[in-house]
MARDO-478027 format. One record per atom (N, C-alpha, C): z, y, x. Coordinates in steps of 0.001 Angstrom, whole numbers, padded with zeros to 6 digits, always signed. Atoms other than C-alpha are relative to their C-alpha. Layout:
BEGIN
ZYX...
//
This chain:
BEGIN
+000371+000484+000842+076459+087143+109692+001018-001157-000972-000339+000815+000351+078654+085065+107782-000710-000964-001326+001045+001568+001096+077528+081706+105291+000041+000591-001124-000221-000508+001764+077068+082756+101825+001178-000487-000047-001264+000508+001013+079963+080232+100636+001296+001109+000797-001201-001009-000608+082317+082587+102966-000287+001229-000986+000239-001239+000810+081137+085696+101684+000444+000072-001512-000549-000207+000870+081465+084901+098287+001705-000293-000274-002115-000179+000099+085309+083934+098392+000394+001395+000727-000273-001028-000701+085711+086757+100605-000060+001123-000826+000625-000989+000319+084288+089155+098766+000454-000051-001573-000408-000388+001030+085751+088066+095665+001429+000151+000067-001961-000074-000090+089666+088708+096898+000207+001248+001116-000045-001081-001434+088581+091738+099875-000199+000653-001038+000306-001498+000467+087847+095517+098772-001512+000059+000993+000978+000449-000656+084395+096015+100724+000629+000458+001248-000256-000357-001094+085751+098095+103037+000970-000787+001271-000132+001177-000090+088272+094906+103728-000422-000887+000496+000353+000550-000102+085941+092717+103617-000917+001116+001670+000773-000608-001577+083489+094629+106823+001078-000189+000814-000295-000572-001466+086367+095372+108956+000495-002210-000076-000776+000816-000342+087344+091475+108721-001465-000736+000219+001108+000769-000348+083793+090359+109065-000237+000190+001550+000478-000638-001528+083374+092780+112410+000996-000773+000826-001258+000274-000280+086928+091295+113133-000684-001616+000533+000212+001548-000252+085465+087268+112946-001192+000480+001353+000702-000235-001454+082478+088514+115106+000315-000122+001317-000434-000392-001265+084457+090277+117775+000775-001420+000811-000422+001289-001047+086228+086793+118411-000661-000937-000245+001318+000428-000590+083507+085015+118151-000630+000204+001505+000778-000632-001279+082193+086831+120955+000222+000288+000749-000090+000416-000435+084389+087135+122555+001299-000264+000510-001472+000954-000437+087075+084537+122853+000947+000966-000125-001308-000519-000507+090117+087014+122370+000285+000353-001637-001205-000256+001381+092806+087628+119535+001481+000370+000510-000092-001054-000120+094188+089604+121761+000311+001706-000853+000821-000532+000352+094862+092300+119398-000176+001774+000519+000023-001337-001147+094991+095485+122133-001359-000312+000314+001662+000211-000453+091551+093873+123081-000676+000132-000885+000612-000631+001082+090162+093950+119409-000281+001340-000188-000424-000838+000558+091278+097180+119092-001294+000799+001076+000799-000991-000329+089361+098427+121665-001473-000480+000014+001258+000437+000070+086067+096209+121119+000121+001112-000784+000208+000385+001287+086403+097203+117793-001136+001600-000107+001002-001391-000345+083277+099781+116930+000610+000861-001208-000761-001057+001626+085306+102707+114760-000062+001260+000897-000103-000809-000439+084930+105991+116279+001184+000816-000220-001422-000470-000401+088635+106626+116395+000666-000015+001740-000909+000197-000844+091203+106823+118937+000386-001580+000059-000421+001629-000344+092584+102940+120704+000844+000351-001142-001556-000170+001270+095944+104112+118938-000222-000875-001158+000154+000157+000890+094613+104429+116200-001183-000938-000771+000203+000936+000396+092297+101824+115658+000510-001287+000158-001303+000830-000048+095109+099290+116682+000811+000025-000988-000831+000202+000784+097462+100560+113916-000969+000044-001322+001284-000231+001233+094211+100701+111329+000021-002233-000365-000414+001744-000011+093937+096398+112681+001038-000590-000574-001571+001032+000366+097546+095839+112373+000514+000716-001361-000468-000163+001249+098001+097571+108864-001385-000666-001119+000326+001600+000348+094785+094494+108431+000677-000439-000391-000503+001252+000472+096041+092003+108965+001335-000085-001015-001183+000279+001284+099364+092593+106871-000024+000150-001326+000113-000330+001202+097787+093379+103793+000280-001530-000961-000405+001224-000051+098571+090229+101720-001051-000484-000935+001498+000512+001042+095148+089853+100030+000039-001732+001282+000230+001458-001317+094774+087190+103925+001336-000774+000027-001469+000907-000057+097276+084866+103078-001113-001378-000281+000012+001324-000326+096362+080995+103675-000633-000741-001852-000051+001011+000998+096072+079882+099666-000909+001024-000512+001355-000559+000846+093593+082528+098571-001194+000059+000940+001695+000175-000108+091053+082678+101030+000065-001189+001018+000831+000620-000428+091221+079827+103345-000269-001433-000815+000302+000826+001327+092067+077023+100231-001067-000065-000050+001499+000107+000387+088731+077882+098428-000929-000480+001177+001126+000590-000782+086613+077381+101765+000492-001544+000465-000625+001414-000816+089094+073961+102986-001546-000783-001309+000453+000703+000564+087643+072650+099255-001173+000014-000442+001905-000062-000588+084048+074262+099539-000111-001406+001129+000694+001489-001476+083561+071664+102734+000603-001145-000643-000558+001064+000007+085616+069165+101338-001337-000774-001323+001523+000744+001165+082964+068969+097868-001246+000161+000872+001248+000552-000264+080089+069185+100287-000285-001473+000608+000158+001278-000500+081040+066539+102329-000128-001038-000998-000188+001418+001059+081910+064196+098920-001311+000039-000680+001244+000643+000943+078113+064629+097914-000761+000829+000691+001437+000391-001391+075625+064092+100749-001222+000976-000519+001148-000523+000549+072892+064918+098025-000539+000983+000229+000340-000861+000579+073023+068104+097986-000552+000637+002089+000192-000459-001390+072710+068661+102052-001155-000332+000757+001335-000003-000843+069735+068977+104517+000126-001422+000905+000097+001536-000951+068700+065833+106565+000957+000642+001781-000645-000626-001232+070313+068026+109994+001814+000120-000514-002057-000038+000296+073870+068664+107933+000294-002268-000404-001192+001644-000107+074161+064534+106885-000426-000774+000857-000556+000410-000690+073535+063837+110011+001312+000252+000979-001181+000069-000556+075885+065764+111589+001354-000751-001113-001380+001156+000583+078876+063914+108868-000297-000891-000470-000002+000835+000207+078101+061341+109548+000118-000646+001551-000107+000049-001908+078022+061516+113524+001886+000712-000163-000977-000030+000180+081376+063433+112398+001098-001098-001120-000694+000599+001049+083690+060711+110949+001465+000624-000898-001281-000039+000493+085815+062153+108284+000704-000466-000723-001253+001373+000034+086964+059192+106722-000196-000657+000804+000392+001340-000680+087859+055790+108019+000512-000998-000812-000580+001660+000991+087921+052579+106392+000150+000880-001824-000159-000550+001644+087611+055264+102662+001039+000620+000174-001437-001061-000029+090395+057171+103975-000112+001148+000382-000044-001248-000568+090957+060744+104578+001377-000166+000951-001409-000560-001201+093209+061310+107674+000632+001603+000016-000673-000418+000576+095877+063382+107008+001466+000570+001523-000663-000079-000163+098009+064611+110030+001189+001098+000189-001217-001621+000728+101523+066325+109901+000888-000148+001280-000939-000194-001324+103216+068096+113550+000689+001158-000559-000372-000762-000503+105479+070449+114321-000059+000592+001669+000256+000199-001161+105466+072317+117039+001012+001579+000685-000402-001285-000422+107546+075166+118829-000850+000109+000769+001013-000658-000844+105197+077776+120455+000229+001488-000186-000547-001005+000189+106294+080757+121869+001055+000370-000838-001224-000139+000405+109634+080746+120056-000195+000205-001910+000345+000471+001158+107772+080051+116890-000234-000812-000520-000254+001435+000592+108636+077215+114660-000805-000148-000834+001263+000057+000503+105234+075746+113570+000006-000696-000900+000445+001631+001138+104775+073094+110285-001590+000190+000023+001784+000382+000475+100826+071851+109853-000155-001127-000173+001126+000875+000599+099043+070059+108116-001063-000319+000133+001208-000427-000760+095899+068946+109656-000914-000704-000711+000331+000927+000558+092949+067182+108341-001226-000726+001263+000968+000795-001235+091276+064388+111024-001151+000278-000726+001011-000268+000731+087561+065433+111023-001184+000087+001448+000516-000043-001621+086126+063551+114102+000909-000280+000688-000385+000195-001219+087507+064385+117218+001058+000756-000185-000996-001330-000356+089171+067544+116289+000783-000463-001536-000497+000269+001413+091503+068200+113209+000129+001480-000195+000048-000906+000792+091189+070918+110418+001079+000466-000288-001055-000290+000737+093974+072847+109577+000173+000605-001492-000135-000461+001778+095128+072518+105604+000786+001034-000543-000704-000766+000951+097771+074144+105260+001407-000076+001172-000745-000031-001237+100238+075306+108038+001647+001212-000248-001107-000782+000832+103661+077584+107597+001273+000248+001636-000813-000139-001267+106088+078947+110253+001652+000074-000763-001381-000003+000483+109672+078211+109873+001398+000550+000468-001172-001849-000566+112910+080561+110002+000665-000782+000630-001164+000784-000551+115087+077524+111864-000496-000179+001361+000014+000950-001148+114626+076037+115436-000119-001249-000374-000322+001359+000120+114217+072881+115829-000927-001293-001147+000204+000027+001401+113549+070488+113380-000582-000096-002005+000193-000719+001661+112232+070334+109755+000096-001676-000758-000503+000758+000886+114251+068779+106980-001319-000662-001133+001321+000137+000720+112790+066710+104573-000439+000780-000952+000995-000618+000304+112324+068884+102040-000944+001169-000649+000952-000839-000226+110634+071218+103631-001132-000623+000355+000940+001163+000045+108263+068456+104648-001198-000075-001274+000484+000529+001733+107700+067042+100851-000443+001668-000392+000196-000870+000687+107123+071133+100185-000930+000347+000657+001443-000700-001090+104162+072070+102938-001039-001631-000736+000921+001017+000454+102813+068215+102231-001047+000014-000831+000323+000257+001077+102680+068746+098867-000993+000713-000643+001070-001160-000294+100614+071816+099015-001373-000474+000804+000860+000735-000766+098249+070100+101931-001040-000512-001296+000833+001589+000724+097439+066598+099580-000433+001165-001246+000760-000244+001492+096543+069244+096084-001590-000049+000759+001858-000274-000217+093270+069878+098487-000409-000844+000197+000739+002085-000153+092738+066379+098527+000431-000727-001046-000505+000848+001242+093737+065397+094883-000770-001182-000221+001314+000618+000698+090080+063833+094331+000420-001844+001463+001166+000820-000870+089937+061611+097839+001786-000473+000095-001163+000608-000757+092508+058891+099363-000041-000095+001443-000192-000652-001391+094467+059817+102186+000490-000754+000194-000672+000359-000870+096077+058236+104937+000579+000913+001001-000715-000768-000390+099138+060321+106654+000506-000209+001303-000584+000466-001319+099873+060193+110179+000720+000930+000951-001357-001126-000017+103329+061647+111505+000137-000085+001390-000594+000605-000532+104691+061072+114576+002070+000027-000700-002451+000949+000219+109232+059867+114720+000483+001095-000295-001089-000860+001123+110139+063420+113297-000067+000089-001473+000701+000672+001190+108446+062295+110067+000742-001647-000385-000233+001456+000417+110167+058958+110256+000927-000729-001542-000705-000249+001805+111819+059355+106252-000877-000566-000900+000594+000342+000549+110792+056817+104295-000376+000346-001626+000088-001201+001025+111548+059051+101509-001544+000763+000011+001546-000500-000125+108391+060864+102938-001214-000321-001053+001180+000479+001096+105845+058419+101213+000406+000004-001109+000630-000043+001817+106787+058856+097675-000152+000984-000010
//
């Protein structure tokens, strides 16, 4: 079962059938630690042939409603709002947030990176959360190699809008060396 906040966001944007498919898919990914479509299709509890389940999942994963801005951004905003208002958390949650230093010296740390992964050029903006990085926004670039300044600015602006009430520090490697990016 998904947390109440997830359910509220997902049900707002997905039909009941799409929501149930997403819930089952997430449970399968967590239980079997697999993201291969063929493996998930073989595990998916649907009384139809394997090939039909696979095509069904492919169609589901291709719907426009499964986008970062529509489903992921509301979850990120919820998490940030929860961390900024600790009085609404129970004792266990407050201890957890205290041990996970999401702020360093009063600033939120945002990291930028671009990676080449199996022929895909992925640009990612993440929120450093303790020893982990929580993806804020990502996009697959249409070209190989480094990203240009206009692409970097566009992607960073999209992610930074989620943290508009927070003071942030941006961390990046030498690919993002332009002083113009800081503006």
